[in-house]
N, C-alpha and C positions, 0 to 999 in steps of 0.2 A: 355544471361542475367543471372546473378546469382540469385539463388532461394531466398536468404535472403539479407537484406540491405535496404537502403532508396528507397522510391518510390515517385518520384516527387520532386519538388523544396521546399526549405524552405519558410515558410510564414512570414509575418511581426510580428506576435505576438510571442515573445519569441523564434524566429527561429523555429517555429512549423513545423514539418515534419512527414509524414507518413512513417512507416517502416514495414517490414515483418521480423519476427524473428522465430527461431526454437522452436517447442514445443516438448513434449514427444512423439508425434505422427507425423511422417513426412507427413502424409496425411492432416494434419490440422495445417499449420503454423500460428503463432500468428500475428494478426494485432496489431500495436502499434503506439502510438504518442510519439515523442521525442521533448523535449524542450532543448535549449542550451543557455548559456550566450553569449553575444557578445564577440568576440575575441578582445584583445587589439591590437591597430595598431602597425605595425612594425613586422619584422621577428620573434623576440623573443616572441612576444605575440600571434602570430597566431598559431592556432591549438594546444594550450596548453593542456596538459593532465589534466583533471579535475576529481574529484571524481564523482561517479555515484549514483543516487538515483533511485530505482525501486519502483514505487507506484502501489499497487495492489488493484483492485476494489472489491466491495462486489457483492452480487448476490440477485436478486429477481426472484424467479421461474416463476412468472407470466409474467415478461417482459424480461427475459434474452436473448431470441432469437431476440428480436427487439431493444434491448438497444443500444444506441449510443456508440461510442468509449469513453472510460473513459478519462477525462481531469483533473478533480479536479484542476481547474484553480488557485485558491488561494493557495492551498497547493503546487502545482507545482511552482508557482511564488515565493513563500517563499524560496524554495531551489535554484531556478535559480538566484535570487538576491544575494545569498550567494556563488555563483560560482559553483554550481553543474550542471551536465548534468542530466536531468530527463527523464526517459522512463516509459510509462504507457502501459503495455501489456494487451491485452484483451484475457483472458484465453479460452481454449477450452470449447465449449458449450455455448458461449456467442456471440451475435451480429455478426459482420462481420467475426470473426474467425470461428464461426460455429462448427460443429462436435458434437460428443456425450458429455454429461455432465459427464466427467470422475471423477470429484471431488464430485459427489453425490452418495455415496455408502450406501446402506441400505434405510430405511424408517424412518418416524417420530417415529413409534412404535419401530423400531429396528435400530437405527442409528449407523454408524461406523464413528465417528468423527475423529478417529485416521487415518485410511486409506484415508478418504476423504481429510484430510489436506495434507497428503503426496502426493496425486495425484495432488492437486493444486500446491504444492511446486515444482513438476516436471517441470511445465511450467515456474514458476518463476526462477528456477535454470537455465533453458535453456536461458532465457533472460539475466540473470546476466553473464553467461559464454560467450555468444556471444557478448554482448555489451562491455565486458571487453577487447575484442580484438581490439576495434576500436581505431584509432590513437588519438582521442580527449578524451579518457577515461583513467584514472589512474587505472591500475589493482590492485586488493587487497584493494581498498578503497570504496567499495560499501556499501551503507546503504539501507536496504530493509524496505519499509514502506507499511503497509496494513491497509485497512479500512474494518471493519465488517468481512465477511468471508475471505476477502483478508488479514486482520490482522491475522486471524487464520492460513491461509496458510503460512504467513510469519513466524509465530511461529513454524510451522511444518518444514520449511526450516532451522530455527535456530537449530533444533535438529540434523541436519546433519553437522553443523559447516563448511559450504563451505568456501574454502580458499580465495575466492574473497570478502567475506562479513565480514565487521568489526562491524556492529551493525544492530539491528532490532528494528523497532518502530511499535508497535501494537496500532492502534487507534480504540477503540470500537469493538475489535475483539471477534469472537465467531462463532458458527454455530448453525443452527436450531432455531433461534430466531423468536418468534411470528408466528408459523406455521399456514398456512391457514388463516392468518389474525386474529388469536386468540388474547386474551387479552394481554395487556402490560406485559412484563416480562416472558411470557410463553416460555419455551425452550424444544425442543425435546431431550430427553435423557440427562437431566442436569447432572446427576451423571456421565454419560459416558464422558461428555465434561470435567468435572473436572479430571477424571481419565486419559483422553487423555493428558490433560495439564501436569499432573504428569509424564506421560511416555515421553513426549517431553522434559520436564525439566531434566529428568534423564541423557540424553546425551548432551543437549545443553550447550555450553560454550560461545557462542556469547552473549555479553551483550544485554539486551532487556529493552526497555522503553514501559510501558503500560499506555495509556491515555484513561480515561473514564469520562463521566459526570454523575452527580447525577440523572438526569432525562432521562437516556438512556432507551428507550422503548423496546429495544431488549435484552440487557444484563445489568441487574441490578448491582448497585455498590457492593452489597453483593456477587453476583456471581463472579464479576471481582476479588474481594478480595480473594475469595475461590480458584479460578483458579490460581491466582498469588501465593498464599500460597503453593498450591500443587506443582507448578513449582519450587519454591524456596526450599521447603522441599526435593525435589528430587535432588537438586544440581545445578539448573539453576540460572542464575543471572537475577534479575528483579528489576526494579525501577518503582513502581506503583504510578500514580497520579489519584485521583478521584476529578474532579473539581465540583464546584457548578452547579446547574441546568443551562443548556445552551439553550436559545431559547425555542421553542415549543417541541423539542425532542433532547436530548443530543447526540443521535446517529449521528447527522449531524454536529458534532464538527469540522470536517475538510472541511466543504463545503463553507465557506465564509471568507471574510477579517476580520471580527470581531474575528474569531477564533485565529488569530495571537496573540492577546492580552491575550488569555487564555493559549494556549499551547506553544507559541513561546519561552518563557524563559526556560521552562522545556526541550524543544528539544535542544536549544542552550547549556544549561548547561550539558545535557547528552552527547552531542557530544564533547564538549570541555573538560570535566573533565575525561571522561572514555576512550576517544579515541583521536586521533589527531584532533585538533580544525578544524572546517570547514573553507574552504578557503573564506576569505572575498572578496567582490567585489573589483576588482582592481581599484585603483584611476585613472590609465591611460586608463582604458577601457571606451568606450563610454557607456552612460547610457542605461540600458535595455529599449527597447520599448515594453511596455506591450500590445500595441494594444488597441482595443476597450474593455472597461470594460463590463463584463457580466451584464445582466439585474438584476441579484440578488443583485448587489451592492446597489441598492436603498433600499433594505429591507434585511439587513444582517441576521436578525433573523427571517426570514420568516418561517411559520408553515409547509410549504410543506415538505413531507418526501422525502429524496433523492432516486432517482432511483437506486442508488448503495447501497441500504440497504441490510440486510442479506436475505438469501434464505428463502422462505416461507415453504419449506419442504425439508429435507435433501435427 
């Protein structure tokens, strides 16, 4: 039996399937969820190679060992409906993947946001490289998306300009936000976070889209602007959008269907204008069966804070 690959059958919801993927440490392979569009009927439409999206979760130090597999149903569905294969890896130190928290280097008093981001990027890069070899994935057409500390890790990956990645989307990204449940907007080593963004931007040539909301309780709009300015001043490409206040906490911008109406046009425009346009859902393909809608649909702007929020302490 191979060490990596699919584990079990596809489910009815967006062809949901459990996969095991390589990480930067062979002792701790990544657990992941894969979603796929329906194949068009006929030999020509079956097993078509499609662009890949890798969606990367955030971190809560208090819950990271018990956290469920990341799904981000509405964000995943947005991409699947546009013809993308979506994979959501669970990085080392989290949930079913387990292992040491490789991406937490330093402390809140003395954080190393730069090396922490690169450690998380190691796992993401392993996912990109492995999934790019699959017969249903178009190599060289990967979009890396990250939320919160997953957004920061995605920016770290952009600094390496990996050959299979053509774009990075950072949603509410950063590290060290609201340590130990502190007040809104408190960040461990804020100046170091900005300096690390500058360092990443110095080598990054992959176009990046940054999405934040005005009421993000982890990473304030002024901090997002400062990080983006540092990234751009160093030579990196950045397209920053700060949206109006979203729900009870703008850090949850990607958590529900209502978010499509906020960030959807920005993402569509970014992918269409700066890169090859995303593949539209094929008219000949059977409609995507979304399966049962999550309970959160009834209250798209619920006040609950996502379990995929940023880490409590670096």
